[in-house]
KOLKOLBA-668543 format. One record per residue (C-alpha): residue number from 0; x negated, y negated, z; residue in one letter. Coordinates in steps of 0.25 Angstrom, whole numbers, plus 2048, in hexadecimal, padded with zeros to 3 digits. Layout:
N
<NUM; <X; Y; Z>; "A">
...
// end
This chain:
248
<0; <295; 9E4; 9BB>; "X">
<1; <297; 9D6; 9BE>; "X">
<2; <2A1; 9D3; 9B3>; "X">
<3; <2AC; 9DD; 9B7>; "X">
<4; <2B6; 9D2; 9BC>; "X">
<5; <2B9; 9C7; 9B2>; "X">
<6; <2BA; 9B9; 9B7>; "X">
<7; <2C8; 9B5; 9BB>; "X">
<8; <2CF; 9A7; 9BD>; "X">
<9; <2DB; 9A8; 9C5>; "X">
<10; <2E6; 99E; 9C2>; "X">
<11; <2E6; 991; 9C9>; "X">
<12; <2D9; 994; 9D0>; "X">
<13; <2CB; 98E; 9D0>; "X">
<14; <2C5; 99C; 9D4>; "X">
<15; <2BF; 9A5; 9CA>; "X">
<16; <2BD; 9B4; 9CD>; "X">
<17; <2B2; 9BC; 9C6>; "X">
<18; <2A6; 9C6; 9C8>; "X">
<19; <298; 9C1; 9C9>; "X">
<20; <291; 9C2; 9BC>; "X">
<21; <283; 9BD; 9BF>; "X">
<22; <279; 9BD; 9CA>; "X">
<23; <27C; 9AE; 9CC>; "X">
<24; <28B; 9B1; 9CF>; "X">
<25; <287; 9BC; 9D8>; "X">
<26; <27E; 9B2; 9E0>; "X">
<27; <28A; 9A8; 9E1>; "X">
<28; <291; 9B3; 9E8>; "X">
<29; <286; 9B6; 9F1>; "X">
<30; <284; 9A7; 9F5>; "X">
<31; <293; 9A7; 9F8>; "X">
<32; <291; 9B3; A01>; "X">
<33; <285; 9AC; A08>; "X">
<34; <28E; 9A0; A0B>; "X">
<35; <299; 9A8; A11>; "X">
<36; <291; 9B3; A18>; "X">
<37; <285; 9AC; A1D>; "X">
<38; <289; 99D; A1E>; "X">
<39; <297; 9A0; A23>; "X">
<40; <296; 9AE; A2A>; "X">
<41; <288; 9AD; A2F>; "X">
<42; <284; 9BA; A28>; "X">
<43; <275; 9BE; A28>; "X">
<44; <272; 9C0; A19>; "X">
<45; <264; 9C5; A14>; "X">
<46; <265; 9BC; A08>; "X">
<47; <269; 9AF; A11>; "X">
<48; <25C; 9A8; A0D>; "X">
<49; <262; 9A7; 9FF>; "X">
<50; <270; 9A2; A04>; "X">
<51; <275; 9AF; 9FD>; "X">
<52; <27C; 9BC; A01>; "X">
<53; <275; 9C7; 9F9>; "X">
<54; <273; 9D6; 9FC>; "X">
<55; <26F; 9E2; 9F4>; "X">
<56; <27D; 9E6; 9F0>; "X">
<57; <280; 9D9; 9E9>; "X">
<58; <279; 9DD; 9DC>; "X">
<59; <281; 9EA; 9DB>; "X">
<60; <28F; 9E2; 9DE>; "X">
<61; <298; 9DB; 9D5>; "X">
<62; <29C; 9CD; 9DB>; "X">
<63; <2AA; 9C7; 9DA>; "X">
<64; <2AA; 9B8; 9DA>; "X">
<65; <2B4; 9AD; 9DC>; "X">
<66; <2B0; 9A0; 9D6>; "X">
<67; <2B6; 992; 9D8>; "X">
<68; <2B7; 98E; 9C9>; "X">
<69; <2B7; 97F; 9CD>; "X">
<70; <2A9; 97F; 9D3>; "X">
<71; <2A4; 98D; 9CE>; "X">
<72; <2A0; 992; 9DC>; "X">
<73; <2A2; 9A0; 9E0>; "X">
<74; <2AC; 9A0; 9EC>; "X">
<75; <2AF; 9AE; 9EE>; "X">
<76; <2A8; 9BC; 9EC>; "X">
<77; <2A9; 9CB; 9EE>; "X">
<78; <29F; 9D5; 9EA>; "X">
<79; <2A3; 9E2; 9E5>; "X">
<80; <29A; 9EF; 9E5>; "X">
<81; <2A0; 9FA; 9DC>; "X">
<82; <29D; A09; 9DE>; "X">
<83; <293; A0A; 9D3>; "X">
<84; <28B; 9FE; 9D8>; "X">
<85; <28C; A04; 9E6>; "X">
<86; <286; A11; 9E1>; "X">
<87; <27B; A09; 9DA>; "X">
<88; <277; A01; 9E7>; "X">
<89; <279; A0E; 9F0>; "X">
<90; <284; A09; 9F9>; "X">
<91; <28F; 9FF; 9FC>; "X">
<92; <28D; 9F3; A04>; "X">
<93; <297; 9F9; A0E>; "X">
<94; <28D; A04; A11>; "X">
<95; <284; 9FB; A18>; "X">
<96; <28E; 9F9; A22>; "X">
<97; <297; A06; A22>; "X">
<98; <295; A15; A20>; "X">
<99; <29D; A18; A14>; "X">
<100; <29B; A27; A13>; "X">
<101; <2AA; A2A; A13>; "X">
<102; <2AC; A22; A07>; "X">
<103; <2A1; A29; 9FF>; "X">
<104; <2AB; A30; 9F6>; "X">
<105; <2B1; A23; 9F2>; "X">
<106; <2A4; A1B; 9EE>; "X">
<107; <2A7; A1C; 9DF>; "X">
<108; <2B4; A15; 9E1>; "X">
<109; <2B0; A0A; 9EB>; "X">
<110; <2AE; 9FC; 9E8>; "X">
<111; <2A8; 9F3; 9F4>; "X">
<112; <2AB; 9E5; 9F5>; "X">
<113; <2A4; 9DB; 9FF>; "X">
<114; <29D; 9CE; A01>; "X">
<115; <2AA; 9C7; 9FF>; "X">
<116; <2AA; 9B8; A03>; "X">
<117; <2B1; 9AB; 9FF>; "X">
<118; <2AC; 99D; A00>; "X">
<119; <2B2; 996; A0C>; "X">
<120; <2B9; 98C; A03>; "X">
<121; <2C0; 996; 9FB>; "X">
<122; <2C6; 9A0; A06>; "X">
<123; <2D4; 99F; A00>; "X">
<124; <2DD; 9AA; 9FA>; "X">
<125; <2D9; 9A7; 9EC>; "X">
<126; <2CA; 9AA; 9EE>; "X">
<127; <2CD; 9B7; 9F5>; "X">
<128; <2D8; 9BB; 9EB>; "X">
<129; <2CE; 9BA; 9DF>; "X">
<130; <2C3; 9C2; 9E6>; "X">
<131; <2CD; 9CD; 9EA>; "X">
<132; <2D3; 9CD; 9DC>; "X">
<133; <2C5; 9CF; 9D6>; "X">
<134; <2C3; 9DB; 9DF>; "X">
<135; <2D1; 9E1; 9DB>; "X">
<136; <2CE; 9DF; 9CD>; "X">
<137; <2C0; 9E5; 9CE>; "X">
<138; <2C6; 9F1; 9D6>; "X">
<139; <2D1; 9F3; 9CB>; "X">
<140; <2C8; 9F1; 9BF>; "X">
<141; <2BE; 9FC; 9C3>; "X">
<142; <2C8; A05; 9CA>; "X">
<143; <2C0; A06; 9D7>; "X">
<144; <2C8; A0D; 9E2>; "X">
<145; <2C2; A08; 9EF>; "X">
<146; <2BE; 9FA; 9F4>; "X">
<147; <2B5; 9F9; A00>; "X">
<148; <2AD; 9EF; A07>; "X">
<149; <2AA; 9E8; A15>; "X">
<150; <2B3; 9DE; A1A>; "X">
<151; <2AC; 9D5; A25>; "X">
<152; <2B1; 9CF; A32>; "X">
<153; <2A9; 9C4; A38>; "X">
<154; <2A2; 9C7; A46>; "X">
<155; <2A0; 9B9; A4A>; "X">
<156; <2A8; 9BC; A57>; "X">
<157; <29F; 9C8; A5A>; "X">
<158; <2A8; 9D2; A53>; "X">
<159; <2B4; 9D2; A5B>; "X">
<160; <2BD; 9CD; A50>; "X">
<161; <2B8; 9D7; A46>; "X">
<162; <2BA; 9E2; A50>; "X">
<163; <2C8; 9DD; A52>; "X">
<164; <2CB; 9DC; A43>; "X">
<165; <2C7; 9EB; A42>; "X">
<166; <2CF; 9EF; A4E>; "X">
<167; <2DB; 9E8; A48>; "X">
<168; <2DA; 9EF; A3A>; "X">
<169; <2D3; 9FC; A3B>; "X">
<170; <2DF; A05; A3F>; "X">
<171; <2E8; A00; A34>; "X">
<172; <2DE; 9FF; A29>; "X">
<173; <2D3; A0A; A2C>; "X">
<174; <2CF; A12; A20>; "X">
<175; <2D2; A21; A20>; "X">
<176; <2C7; A29; A27>; "X">
<177; <2C1; A2E; A1A>; "X">
<178; <2BE; A1F; A16>; "X">
<179; <2B8; A1B; A23>; "X">
<180; <2AB; A14; A24>; "X">
<181; <2A1; A12; A2F>; "X">
<182; <29A; A05; A33>; "X">
<183; <28B; A06; A33>; "X">
<184; <28A; 9FB; A3E>; "X">
<185; <298; 9FB; A45>; "X">
<186; <29E; 9EF; A4B>; "X">
<187; <29E; 9F3; A5A>; "X">
<188; <2AD; 9F3; A5B>; "X">
<189; <2AD; 9F8; A6A>; "X">
<190; <2A5; 9EC; A6E>; "X">
<191; <2AF; 9E2; A68>; "X">
<192; <2BC; 9DD; A6B>; "X">
<193; <2C6; 9E3; A61>; "X">
<194; <2D3; 9DD; A66>; "X">
<195; <2D2; 9CF; A61>; "X">
<196; <2DE; 9C9; A59>; "X">
<197; <2D7; 9C8; A4C>; "X">
<198; <2DA; 9C3; A3E>; "X">
<199; <2D6; 9CD; A32>; "X">
<200; <2CC; 9C7; A29>; "X">
<201; <2D3; 9C3; A1C>; "X">
<202; <2CA; 9CC; A13>; "X">
<203; <2CC; 9D8; A1C>; "X">
<204; <2DB; 9D5; A1C>; "X">
<205; <2DB; 9D4; A0D>; "X">
<206; <2D4; 9E2; A0C>; "X">
<207; <2DE; 9E9; A15>; "X">
<208; <2EA; 9E3; A0E>; "X">
<209; <2E5; 9E9; A01>; "X">
<210; <2E4; 9F6; A08>; "X">
<211; <2D6; 9F8; A0D>; "X">
<212; <2D1; A00; A18>; "X">
<213; <2C8; 9FD; A23>; "X">
<214; <2BD; A08; A22>; "X">
<215; <2B8; A08; A30>; "X">
<216; <2B3; A00; A3C>; "X">
<217; <2AC; 9F3; A39>; "X">
<218; <29D; 9F2; A36>; "X">
<219; <295; 9E7; A3C>; "X">
<220; <28D; 9DF; A32>; "X">
<221; <282; 9D7; A3A>; "X">
<222; <27D; 9CF; A2E>; "X">
<223; <28B; 9C9; A2B>; "X">
<224; <28F; 9C9; A39>; "X">
<225; <29C; 9D0; A35>; "X">
<226; <2A4; 9DD; A38>; "X">
<227; <2A7; 9E4; A2B>; "X">
<228; <2B3; 9ED; A28>; "X">
<229; <2B2; 9F7; A1D>; "X">
<230; <2BE; 9F5; A14>; "X">
<231; <2C2; A00; A0A>; "X">
<232; <2CE; 9FD; A00>; "X">
<233; <2D2; A09; 9F7>; "X">
<234; <2D9; A03; 9EB>; "X">
<235; <2E4; A0E; 9EC>; "X">
<236; <2E8; A07; 9F9>; "X">
<237; <2E8; 9F9; 9F3>; "X">
<238; <2F4; 9F1; 9F8>; "X">
<239; <2FA; 9ED; 9EB>; "X">
<240; <303; 9E2; 9F0>; "X">
<241; <2F7; 9DB; 9F7>; "X">
<242; <2EE; 9DE; 9EB>; "X">
<243; <2F7; 9D7; 9E1>; "X">
<244; <2F1; 9CA; 9E6>; "X">
<245; <2E3; 9CE; 9E1>; "X">
<246; <2E5; 9D9; 9D5>; "X">
<247; <2E7; 9D2; 9C8>; "X">
// end
């Protein structure tokens, strides 16, 4: 399962894209996730004593890596849970945060992505382009029809920014009723200021430009101290003009 995406060297770049092929390579991704989620964002991780971010879904996922070829360090990662592996573990990660009942008939065609992160020294367009190019290649290669996942918004201010981001976006990008999901631990929108002049997080902005829906109200993830939006991208809605940057 871990050899589905061949390693690629993009021209004039020291960054290398590939799938993790060994346990050691997966651990490299998990250590980068710890560095970003725990050290930078303050997430409360159950595996923090190991300085690693690991959960039960990792062994069922494929792990997309961007590596700096000059120092051999993993500097960006995404994990991918295809439908057959979601069946094997019994759920998608998103189901720990949202009720996906209305998407039950799509399960055989849904791929979940998550745990995306980039080392602070590599947060430039080239790294993101490689990660998203890898996802696009994966979806096209296997002819999956729906991309789903949770996109996080920091709650360092208590949630007002997250509530305002949702308020700014949900009317224009709301999923049709038949695709709606429901947060298990809802962000208390009514208790938060939803009128702030906010900037949309780059990852969420990118998903929406590609044609993604926002599946419903945000969930509160207390371990990561984030508000999470459920994102759903039917490949039939893919914005071809924007996607040309990623699909090779």
